[in-house]
C-alpha positions in Angstrom: 51.8 -11.9 -53.1 49.4 -8.9 -54.1 48.5 -8.3 -57.5 46.9 -5.2 -58.9 43.8 -5.9 -60.9 44.1 -2.2 -62.3 47.0 -3.3 -64.5 45.5 -4.4 -67.9 48.3 -5.2 -70.2 48.5 -8.9 -69.1 45.5 -11.0 -68.3 45.0 -11.5 -64.6 44.7 -15.3 -64.7 48.1 -15.4 -66.1 49.6 -13.0 -63.2 47.9 -15.1 -60.7 49.5 -18.3 -62.2 53.0 -16.5 -62.1 52.8 -15.4 -58.7 51.5 -18.7 -57.4 54.6 -20.3 -58.6 56.7 -17.6 -56.9 54.9 -18.3 -53.7 55.5 -22.3 -54.2 59.5 -21.3 -54.7 59.6 -22.4 -58.4 61.7 -19.5 -58.9 63.6 -20.7 -62.1 60.3 -21.6 -63.7 58.8 -18.0 -62.9 62.1 -16.6 -64.4 61.7 -18.8 -67.6 58.2 -17.9 -67.9 58.3 -14.3 -67.2 60.9 -13.8 -69.9 58.8 -15.0 -72.4 55.9 -13.0 -70.9 57.7 -9.8 -71.3 58.6 -10.4 -75.0 54.5 -10.6 -75.4 53.7 -7.8 -72.9 56.6 -5.6 -72.8 54.5 -3.0 -71.1 53.4 -5.2 -68.2 55.0 -3.7 -65.0 53.7 -6.7 -62.9 55.3 -9.3 -65.2 58.6 -7.3 -65.0 58.0 -7.2 -61.3 57.8 -11.0 -61.3 61.0 -11.3 -63.3 62.8 -9.1 -60.9 61.5 -11.3 -58.0 62.6 -14.6 -59.5 66.0 -13.4 -60.2 66.4 -11.6 -56.8 65.5 -15.2 -55.3 68.0 -16.9 -57.2 70.9 -14.7 -56.2 70.9 -13.0 -59.6 70.7 -9.2 -60.1 67.3 -8.1 -60.4 67.8 -4.2 -60.5 67.3 -3.9 -64.6 63.9 -5.7 -64.2 62.6 -3.7 -61.2 63.7 -0.4 -62.6 61.7 -1.2 -65.7 58.8 -2.3 -63.5 59.0 0.9 -61.5 58.8 3.2 -64.9 55.7 1.1 -65.9 54.1 1.2 -62.5 55.7 4.4 -60.6 52.9 4.5 -58.4 53.3 0.9 -56.7 55.1 1.3 -53.4 55.8 -2.5 -53.2 57.9 -2.4 -56.3 59.8 0.8 -55.3 60.7 -1.3 -51.9 61.6 -4.3 -53.9 63.8 -2.4 -56.1 65.4 -0.9 -52.9 66.2 -4.3 -51.5 67.9 -5.1 -55.0 70.1 -2.1 -55.0 71.1 -2.4 -51.4 72.1 -6.2 -52.2 74.7 -4.6 -54.6 75.9 -2.0 -52.0 74.1 0.8 -53.8 72.6 2.3 -50.4 72.1 5.6 -51.3 70.0 4.6 -54.3 68.3 2.0 -52.1 67.6 4.7 -49.6 65.6 6.7 -52.4 63.6 3.8 -53.4 62.5 3.2 -49.9 61.8 6.9 -49.5 59.7 7.0 -52.6 57.6 3.8 -51.3 56.9 5.6 -48.2 55.5 8.8 -50.3 53.2 6.5 -52.0 52.2 4.5 -48.5 53.6 6.1 -45.3 51.9 3.1 -43.6 54.0 0.5 -45.5 55.9 -1.1 -42.5 58.7 -2.9 -45.2 59.7 0.3 -46.5 60.7 1.9 -43.1 62.2 -1.5 -41.9 64.6 -1.8 -45.0 65.3 2.1 -45.1 66.6 1.1 -41.7 68.9 -1.7 -42.9 70.3 0.7 -45.5 70.8 3.4 -43.1 72.8 1.0 -40.9 74.8 -0.5 -43.4 75.8 3.3 -44.0 76.9 3.6 -40.1 73.8 5.7 -39.6 72.8 3.8 -36.4 70.5 6.2 -34.5 68.7 7.0 -38.0 68.4 3.0 -38.4 66.9 2.9 -35.3 64.3 5.7 -35.8 63.2 3.8 -39.0 62.9 0.5 -37.0 60.5 2.2 -34.5 58.6 3.7 -37.4 57.8 0.2 -38.9 56.9 -0.9 -35.3 54.7 1.9 -34.9 52.8 0.5 -37.8 53.1 -3.4 -37.2 54.3 -4.1 -33.6 55.0 -7.8 -34.9 56.7 -7.2 -37.8 59.6 -9.6 -37.4 62.4 -8.1 -39.5 62.0 -4.6 -37.8 62.1 -6.4 -34.3 65.0 -8.3 -35.3 66.7 -5.6 -36.7 66.5 -3.5 -34.0 67.4 -5.9 -31.6 70.1 -6.7 -33.7 71.4 -3.1 -33.9 71.0 -2.4 -30.2 72.8 -5.7 -29.3 75.9 -4.8 -31.4 76.2 -1.4 -29.8 75.8 -2.7 -26.5 72.4 -1.6 -25.6 71.3 -4.8 -24.3 68.6 -3.4 -21.9 66.8 -1.7 -24.6 67.4 -5.0 -26.7 65.4 -7.0 -24.2 62.7 -4.5 -24.1 62.3 -4.9 -27.9 61.6 -8.6 -27.4 59.4 -8.2 -24.6 57.4 -5.4 -26.1 56.9 -7.8 -29.2 55.9 -10.8 -27.4 53.3 -8.7 -25.6 51.5 -8.2 -28.7 52.1 -11.7 -30.1 52.9 -14.2 -27.4 53.5 -17.0 -29.7 55.9 -14.9 -31.6 58.5 -17.7 -31.5 61.4 -16.1 -33.4 61.2 -13.3 -30.9 61.0 -15.7 -28.0 64.2 -16.9 -28.9 65.9 -13.6 -29.7 64.8 -12.8 -26.0 66.6 -15.9 -24.7 69.7 -14.8 -26.7 69.6 -11.3 -25.2 69.3 -12.8 -21.9 72.4 -14.6 -22.4 74.3 -11.7 -23.2 73.2 -10.1 -20.0 74.2 -13.0 -18.3 70.8 -13.8 -17.0 71.2 -17.6 -17.5 68.8 -18.5 -15.0 66.0 -17.6 -17.7 67.8 -18.6 -21.0 66.7 -22.0 -21.2 63.3 -21.3 -19.9 62.6 -18.7 -22.8 64.3 -21.0 -25.4 62.1 -24.1 -24.5 59.0 -21.9 -25.2 60.2 -20.9 -28.5 60.6 -24.6 -29.1 56.9 -25.5 -28.2 56.2 -24.4 -31.8 55.2 -27.2 -34.4 58.3 -26.3 -36.4 61.4 -24.5 -35.7 63.4 -22.3 -38.0 66.9 -23.0 -38.5 68.0 -19.5 -37.0 66.2 -20.5 -33.8 68.1 -23.6 -33.5 71.5 -21.6 -34.2 70.9 -19.1 -31.5 70.1 -21.8 -29.0 72.8 -23.8 -29.5 75.0 -20.6 -29.4 73.5 -19.8 -25.7 73.8 -23.2 -24.8 77.5 -23.2 -25.6 78.2 -20.1 -22.9 75.7 -21.3 -20.2 77.3 -21.3 -16.9 75.0 -24.2 -15.1 74.9 -26.7 -17.7 77.4 -29.7 -17.9 79.2 -30.5 -21.2 77.3 -33.6 -21.4 73.8 -31.6 -21.4 75.1 -29.4 -24.1 76.7 -32.0 -26.2 73.3 -33.8 -26.0 71.6 -30.4 -27.4 74.0 -30.5 -30.3 73.3 -33.8 -31.0 69.7 -33.5 -31.0 69.9 -30.6 -33.4 71.9 -32.8 -35.8 69.4 -36.0 -35.6 67.0 -34.0 -37.6 69.0 -34.2 -40.5 68.4 -37.6 -42.2 71.6 -40.1 -43.1 72.6 -38.8 -46.6 72.4 -41.0 -49.5 76.1 -40.8 -51.2 78.1 -42.8 -53.2 81.8 -41.8 -53.8 82.9 -45.1 -55.2 83.8 -43.1 -58.6 85.9 -40.5 -56.8 89.4 -40.3 -57.4 91.3 -41.9 -54.7 94.8 -41.3 -56.0 96.8 -40.1 -53.1 99.9 -38.7 -55.2 97.8 -35.6 -56.8 96.9 -32.3 -55.5 93.9 -32.6 -53.1 91.1 -30.5 -53.7 90.3 -28.4 -50.2 86.8 -26.5 -49.8 86.4 -23.7 -47.2 83.0 -23.0 -45.9 82.7 -19.5 -44.2 80.7 -16.4 -43.8 83.7 -14.8 -42.4 85.7 -14.0 -45.1 85.7 -10.3 -44.1 86.6 -8.0 -41.6 85.8 -10.6 -38.6 88.2 -11.6 -35.7 88.5 -15.2 -37.3 90.6 -13.4 -39.8 93.5 -13.6 -37.5 93.3 -17.1 -37.3 92.4 -17.8 -41.1 95.3 -15.8 -42.5 98.1 -18.0 -41.4 96.6 -21.0 -42.7 95.7 -19.7 -46.2 99.0 -17.5 -46.3 101.2 -20.6 -46.1 98.9 -23.5 -47.7 101.0 -25.6 -50.1 99.5 -24.6 -53.4 101.6 -27.5 -55.1 100.0 -30.0 -52.9 96.5 -28.6 -52.4 94.0 -26.7 -54.7 91.9 -24.6 -52.6 88.2 -23.3 -53.1 86.4 -20.9 -51.1 82.4 -21.1 -50.7 81.8 -17.7 -49.5 78.7 -17.2 -47.5 79.5 -13.5 -46.9 76.7 -11.2 -46.5 78.5 -7.8 -46.9 81.8 -8.0 -48.7 84.6 -5.7 -47.5 88.3 -5.2 -48.4 89.2 -7.9 -46.5 87.0 -10.3 -48.5 89.2 -9.2 -51.5 92.4 -10.2 -49.6 90.9 -13.6 -49.1 89.6 -13.9 -52.6 93.5 -13.5 -53.4 94.5 -16.5 -51.7 92.1 -19.1 -53.4 92.4 -20.5 -56.8 88.5 -20.8 -57.0 85.8 -18.5 -55.6 82.3 -19.4 -55.1 79.7 -17.1 -53.6 77.2 -19.4 -52.1 75.3 -16.6 -50.0 72.2 -16.7 -52.1 72.4 -20.3 -53.0 70.0 -22.7 -51.0 71.8 -25.8 -49.5 71.1 -28.2 -52.4 72.2 -26.0 -54.9 75.5 -25.2 -53.0 76.0 -28.8 -52.5 75.7 -29.4 -56.2 78.4 -26.8 -57.0 80.6 -28.7 -54.3 80.2 -32.0 -56.1 80.6 -30.4 -59.6 84.0 -28.9 -58.2 85.2 -32.5 -57.2 86.0 -31.5 -53.7 88.0 -34.1 -51.6 87.9 -32.6 -48.0 85.1 -29.9 -47.4 85.9 -27.8 -44.2 83.5 -25.9 -42.2 85.0 -22.8 -40.6 82.0 -21.4 -38.9 79.9 -24.2 -36.6 77.3 -22.8 -34.8 77.9 -19.1 -35.3 75.9 -16.5 -37.2 75.2 -17.3 -40.8 76.2 -21.1 -40.7 76.0 -23.4 -43.7 75.6 -26.6 -41.8 72.8 -27.6 -43.8 75.2 -28.1 -46.6 77.2 -30.3 -44.9 74.4 -32.3 -43.8 73.9 -33.4 -47.7 77.5 -34.8 -47.7 78.6 -33.3 -50.9 82.3 -34.2 -50.4 83.6 -37.5 -49.1 85.7 -35.9 -46.1 84.0 -33.5 -44.3 85.7 -31.7 -41.4 85.2 -28.5 -39.1 87.8 -26.2 -37.7 87.7 -23.2 -35.7 84.2 -21.2 -35.6 82.4 -21.9 -32.4 85.3 -24.6 -31.3 83.0 -27.4 -30.1 81.1 -30.1 -32.2 78.7 -29.5 -34.8 76.4 -32.6 -34.1 76.2 -33.7 -37.6 76.6 -37.5 -38.6 77.8 -36.3 -42.0 80.6 -34.3 -40.3 83.5 -36.8 -40.1 86.2 -34.8 -38.4 87.0 -31.7 -35.8 90.5 -30.4 -35.8 91.8 -29.5 -32.1 94.8 -30.1 -30.1 95.4 -32.3 -26.9 95.3 -29.2 -24.6 92.1 -28.2 -25.6 90.6 -31.4 -26.4 91.9 -34.1 -24.0 90.7 -37.8 -24.1 87.0 -37.8 -23.2 86.1 -34.6 -24.9 82.4 -34.8 -26.4 82.2 -34.6 -29.8 80.1 -36.3 -32.5 83.1 -36.1 -35.1 86.5 -38.0 -35.0 88.7 -35.8 -33.0 92.2 -34.9 -34.8 94.5 -33.3 -32.6 97.3 -31.2 -33.8 100.8 -31.3 -32.5 100.7 -27.7 -30.9 97.9 -25.3 -30.9 95.2 -25.4 -33.3 94.9 -21.8 -33.2 97.3 -19.7 -34.7 97.1 -16.0 -34.6 98.1 -13.4 -37.0 99.3 -10.5 -34.7 98.3 -6.8 -35.2 101.1 -5.2 -36.7 100.3 -1.7 -35.9 99.4 -2.3 -32.2 100.9 -0.1 -29.7 104.2 -0.5 -28.0 104.2 -2.5 -24.9 104.3 -0.6 -21.7 105.4 -1.2 -18.3 102.8 -2.9 -15.7 100.6 0.2 -14.8 100.8 -1.3 -11.1 104.0 0.2 -10.8 102.8 3.7 -11.2 99.6 3.4 -9.7 100.5 1.5 -6.6 97.8 -0.9 -7.0 96.8 -3.6 -9.2 94.4 -3.5 -12.2 92.6 -6.5 -13.3 90.6 -6.6 -16.7 88.2 -8.3 -18.6 87.6 -7.4 -22.3 85.4 -9.8 -23.9 81.7 -10.7 -24.6 79.4 -10.4 -21.9 77.8 -13.9 -22.5 80.7 -15.3 -21.1 80.0 -13.8 -17.9 78.0 -15.3 -14.8 77.5 -15.6 -11.2 80.5 -17.9 -11.0 82.7 -15.5 -12.4 81.4 -12.6 -10.4 81.6 -14.3 -7.3 85.4 -15.3 -8.1 86.1 -11.5 -8.8 84.5 -10.6 -5.7 86.7 -12.4 -3.5 89.8 -11.4 -5.4 88.9 -7.8 -4.8 88.0 -8.4 -1.1 91.5 -10.0 -0.7 93.3 -6.9 -2.5 91.2 -4.0 -1.0 93.2 -1.2 -3.2 92.8 -3.3 -6.4 90.7 -2.2 -9.4 88.7 -3.9 -12.1 88.1 -2.9 -15.6 85.4 -4.3 -17.8 86.0 -2.9 -21.5 83.5 -4.1 -24.1 80.6 -2.1 -25.8 77.8 -2.9 -23.3 80.0 -1.8 -20.4 79.6 1.8 -22.0 75.9 1.9 -22.0 74.3 3.6 -18.8 71.3 1.1 -18.5 73.5 -2.1 -19.1 76.2 -0.5 -16.6 73.2 -0.4 -14.1 72.3 -4.0 -14.7 75.7 -5.0 -14.2 76.7 -3.2 -11.3 73.7 -4.6 -9.5 74.5 -8.1 -10.6 78.4 -7.9 -9.7 77.3 -6.1 -6.2 74.8 -9.3 -5.8 78.0 -11.4 -5.7 80.1 -9.5 -3.5 82.0 -7.3 -5.9 82.7 -3.9 -4.6 81.7 -1.9 -7.8 83.1 1.2 -6.3 86.6 -0.3 -7.8 84.9 -1.3 -11.0 85.6 0.6 -14.1 83.1 0.1 -17.0 83.9 1.4 -20.4 84.3 0.6 -24.3 88.0 1.5 -25.6 87.7 3.0 -28.8 91.3 1.1 -29.5 91.2 -2.0 -27.3 95.1 -2.5 -27.7 95.6 0.9 -26.0 93.1 0.2 -23.7 95.0 -3.1 -22.4 98.1 -0.9 -21.5 95.4 0.1 -18.3 95.5 -3.6 -17.2 98.0 -5.4 -15.3 96.3 -9.3 -15.3 93.6 -10.1 -17.5 91.0 -12.5 -16.2 89.7 -15.2 -18.3 86.3 -16.1 -18.2 84.7 -19.6 -17.2 83.2 -22.2 -18.1 83.4 -20.7 -21.4 87.0 -19.0 -22.0 88.0 -16.3 -24.5 89.7 -16.7 -27.4 90.5 -13.5 -29.2 90.3 -11.7 -26.1 93.3 -13.7 -24.9 95.3 -13.5 -28.0 94.9 -9.5 -27.8 96.0 -9.2 -24.5 99.0 -11.3 -24.6 100.3 -9.6 -27.6 99.9 -6.6 -25.6 102.0 -8.4 -23.1 99.3 -8.5 -20.6 99.4 -11.9 -18.8 96.4 -13.9 -18.7 95.0 -16.0 -15.8 92.9 -19.0 -16.9 90.8 -21.5 -15.3 90.9 -24.9 -17.1 87.1 -25.7 -17.3 84.6 -27.9 -19.6 86.5 -28.8 -22.8 87.0 -27.6 -25.4 85.9 -24.1 -25.2 86.7 -23.9 -21.4 90.2 -24.7 -22.0 91.2 -22.3 -24.9 93.3 -20.4 -22.3 94.8 -23.6 -21.1 96.1 -24.2 -24.8 97.3 -20.8 -25.3 99.3 -20.7 -22.1 100.8 -24.2 -22.4 102.2 -23.3 -25.9 103.7 -20.0 -24.4 105.3 -22.1 -21.6 103.5 -20.4 -18.8 101.6 -23.3 -17.0 101.8 -21.3 -13.7 98.9 -19.1 -15.1 96.5 -21.9 -15.3 94.3 -22.7 -12.4 92.2 -25.8 -12.3 89.6 -24.7 -9.6 88.0 -21.4 -8.6 89.7 -21.4 -5.6 93.0 -21.6 -7.1 92.1 -19.0 -9.3 91.4 -16.8 -6.6 94.6 -17.6 -4.8 96.9 -17.3 -8.4 95.4 -14.0 -9.0 95.9 -12.7 -5.5 99.7 -14.2 -5.8 100.6 -12.6 -9.2 99.1 -8.9 -8.2 101.5 -8.4 -5.4 104.7 -9.0 -7.3 104.9 -6.1 -9.4 108.6 -6.8 -10.7 107.8 -10.3 -11.8 104.9 -8.6 -13.8 107.3 -6.3 -15.3 109.7 -8.9 -16.2 107.3 -11.3 -17.8 105.3 -8.4 -19.6 109.0 -7.4 -21.0 109.5 -10.6 -23.0 105.9 -11.5 -23.9 105.9 -10.4 -27.6 109.3 -12.1 -28.0 107.6 -15.4 -26.4 104.5 -15.3 -28.4 106.7 -14.8 -31.9 108.8 -17.9 -30.7 105.8 -19.9 -30.0 103.2 -22.0 -32.1 100.7 -19.5 -31.3 102.2 -17.4 -34.3 103.8 -20.1 -36.5 102.0 -19.8 -39.6 103.9 -22.4 -41.5 103.5 -24.8 -38.8 99.4 -24.5 -38.7 99.6 -25.1 -42.3 102.0 -28.0 -42.0 99.9 -29.6 -39.3 96.6 -29.1 -41.1 97.8 -30.2 -44.3 99.2 -33.4 -42.5 95.9 -33.9 -40.9 94.0 -33.5 -44.4 96.4 -36.2 -45.7 95.7 -38.6 -43.1 92.0 -38.2 -43.5 92.3 -38.9 -47.0 94.4 -41.8 -46.7 92.0 -43.5 -43.9 89.1 -42.9 -46.4 90.9 -44.1 -49.4 91.7 -47.4 -47.6 88.2 -48.0 -46.6 85.8 -50.3 -48.5 84.4 -48.2 -51.2 81.3 -49.7 -50.9 80.2 -48.5 -47.6 79.1 -45.1 -46.6 81.8 -42.6 -46.0 80.6 -41.2 -42.9 82.9 -41.6 -39.9 81.1 -42.3 -36.3 82.7 -40.7 -33.5 84.0 -39.8 -31.2 87.1 -41.3 -31.4 90.6 -39.6 -32.0 92.9 -39.6 -34.9 96.3 -38.4 -33.8 98.9 -37.4 -36.4 101.4 -39.6 -37.0 98.9 -42.8 -35.9 98.1 -45.3 -38.5 94.6 -44.6 -40.0 
């Protein structure tokens, strides 16, 4: 950290010691010393700066300390920039922009200021302005990680995938050993369905002596979607990730084993916000039995929104852990006396599995999120159902199978009305796909090509943000054509309202070997029938689980050829599509897929089974359950 020797209020050796402690990560110690020093040297801008940095690093508000530092050192661009970061953290984005701009006035060649200005603009929805700021930062420092990462993220979010790839490759030309960008390149290749390159680039990132947790997170995400890796190969990678964590040394012998009390359940998630997970969380939290369970939220939400407030109301206790490291968060869980700690994220963005690796609760479980396995020895259970996770499903956890669906959906109440199948007015059938591009691959494209060959009048709609970007469109048109798809009959777009867009589709085609989730739920709620292929469990069988719970087993295929045959068979019977469509919402409302009380009861029964099993174990042994085995509800533990 830079120390300005022109400051005379505080001896340089004291400042050097203070900032050395900060660089060593001793933030609490820096705070304590800085609080004493500001009493002795109240006009020392650098001491106030150190205090602000220490507060920020511990998740405390740093604004007042940094404002004092700015007043004392108004010509220091670094302090203005750091004040902007603190302001942005508390959603004061306009004030943050002003601080970053002042930093750039003082030093136009300061890449951090340009980069963080871009972040503040992005949070205000000013995408193009944010991209301009990232470009300015990269013009100064082409290897600036945060600017490269932020620019790739924004371009990916808006569907400009080809440009996002170019950002990664440009950074790697300047710095070939830039491992973080190497893994980002692997990830963006996956989002373009270029799976022949994904593992190669990720392996190159893993040649580094040490691998950052975010790189692992991104690698496992890409592996989950890979079209040509077996379930065994993917599972081994999750286990390899989990093996880096030492066996936690825990002792829960003094933990209350009384079964006749309210169990303390802790939920850990970064998605208590406007995220698709909210449609699945809400039925559970809404119908949880508060008389039997005391609910704690451990929120890792980066940017709180109105939905965060709604979730907060569902919990008796709300803990914000986004600024806490894993050790501190684990200590909080222990202090709360949690009986069962539940991860709702898995290997998705902003995961906190490092917290679970420390085993702060006697029982730990995983539900929803990335919907496979964590690979952690310290994670005891994963919650599925028998359709999604049949016998033989590979997980490092014990599988608990709910009686019906492990996913229950909160339907969108203001969705448009259901309409008749568009084929009745069009005179041809329209297939559709409305999900993530990383689920697509050469296998799905071959199948689509065969379907369109057999039905020469049929159309295919691809509806997702990347399909509205001209350069990404060009990429996918070439890719589709390579695998026999008549791209003249393919419509690419991004509907402003996906529910309205679904009214243009007769049949939704699920992806494979990684199937859709919310994409299928949305389509079914709009009464669009879904054709799915039962593939590698569990993420390749989500559609199977939904359709079985709807009583529509005929819409499940078990091979690619059967998928093609069924698509063509269903497509020619418009009257049958009309009858199915007219009753689909009622079918959903009367099924386990929207049964909030049912999912709450099923999961609560699972918690009681878990607790009873743990309670009866020898209290002198380690409480981690080794898997994979199966615990079905109702079985003796």
